[in-house]
C-alpha positions in Angstrom: -4.2 9.0 9.2 -5.3 6.1 11.2 -3.6 2.7 10.6 -1.6 2.2 7.6 -2.2 -1.7 7.7 -4.5 -3.9 5.9 -6.2 -7.2 6.3 -5.7 -9.6 3.7 -9.1 -9.0 2.5 -8.7 -5.2 2.9 -6.0 -5.8 0.9 -8.0 -7.2 -2.3 -10.5 -4.5 -2.1 -7.6 -1.6 -2.0 -5.7 -2.7 -5.3 -9.0 -3.0 -6.9 -9.1 0.8 -6.4 -5.8 1.5 -6.9 -6.0 -0.9 -10.4 -8.8 0.9 -11.5 -9.3 4.0 -10.2 -10.1 6.9 -10.4 -13.2 4.8 -10.3 -17.1 5.6 -9.9 -18.3 4.2 -7.1 -21.2 2.1 -8.5 -18.4 0.3 -10.7 -16.5 -0.2 -7.5 -19.6 -2.0 -6.5 -19.6 -3.6 -9.6 -16.6 -5.0 -9.8 -16.4 -6.0 -5.6 -19.7 -7.9 -6.9 -17.2 -9.7 -9.5 -14.4 -10.2 -7.8 -15.1 -10.5 -4.2 -19.3 -12.1 -4.3 -19.6 -8.5 -2.4 -23.5 -6.7 -1.8 -23.1 -2.8 -2.2 -23.4 -2.1 1.6 -20.4 -4.5 1.5 -18.4 -2.5 -1.1 -19.1 1.0 0.7 -19.2 0.0 4.2 -15.6 -1.1 3.3 -15.1 2.0 0.6 -15.7 4.0 3.6 -13.0 2.1 6.7 -10.0 2.8 4.0 -11.6 6.5 3.1 -11.8 7.1 7.5 -8.2 5.8 7.7 -6.3 8.3 4.6 -5.6 5.8 2.2 -9.1 6.5 -0.5 -11.3 9.4 -1.3 -15.0 9.4 -2.7 -15.3 12.5 -3.9 -19.1 12.8 -6.2 -18.9 9.5 -6.9 -15.8 9.1 -7.7 -13.0 6.8 -5.5 -9.6 7.2 -6.1 -6.9 6.9 -3.7 -5.2 9.9 -1.4 -1.9 7.2 -1.0 -0.3 5.4 -3.7 0.4 1.6 -3.8 3.7 2.8 -3.8 3.5 5.7 -1.2 1.2 3.2 1.0 3.5 0.7 1.1 6.6 3.0 1.7 4.5 3.6 4.7 4.6 0.0 6.0 8.1 -0.4 5.8 8.8 2.4 7.4 5.9 1.7 10.0 8.0 -1.7 10.5 11.8 -0.1 10.4 10.3 2.1 13.5 8.4 -0.9 15.4 11.1 -3.5 15.3 14.8 -1.8 14.0 14.4 1.2 16.7 14.2 3.4 13.3 17.8 1.5 12.4 17.3 1.0 8.1 20.7 -0.8 7.9 19.5 -3.0 11.1 16.6 -4.0 9.1 18.6 -4.8 5.4 21.2 -6.8 7.8 17.9 -8.6 9.2 16.7 -8.6 5.7 20.1 -9.8 3.9 20.9 -12.6 6.5 17.3 -14.7 5.4 17.3 -13.9 1.8 20.5 -13.7 -0.6 20.6 -10.5 -2.4 21.0 -11.3 -6.1 24.0 -9.1 -8.0 21.4 -6.9 -9.8 19.7 -5.9 -6.3 23.0 -4.8 -4.9 23.9 -2.9 -7.5 20.7 -1.2 -7.8 20.6 -0.9 -3.8 24.2 0.8 -4.7 22.7 3.0 -7.5 20.4 4.3 -5.1 22.3 5.0 -2.5 24.9 6.8 -5.0 22.3 8.9 -6.4 21.3 10.1 -2.7 24.7 11.1 -1.9 24.8 13.1 -5.0 22.0 14.7 -3.7 
């Protein structure tokens, strides 16, 4: 799989697919014309690029995701942690928490996840 980063325009395009999948490619062209003011060729060029990167697929004229939006986000997060924090999730959380105060609800949710992981 190629680069798992999306620019601003790629993100808007990806959201259109994720929010409407599976979607016939002709319908995707119409949506991109309405929402992004793209021509058919622009839509197909972008679609081809993101298919080559392993995020979407276009089979028999129907576009769907290979990676869900959540899976894509998780892969991006993993890459950031690897690249910036030498793979240390605790270092990432410490850096995040030092800049943004975690609510009691956030702390409870994180604790619940940790407890579930410990329990197997």
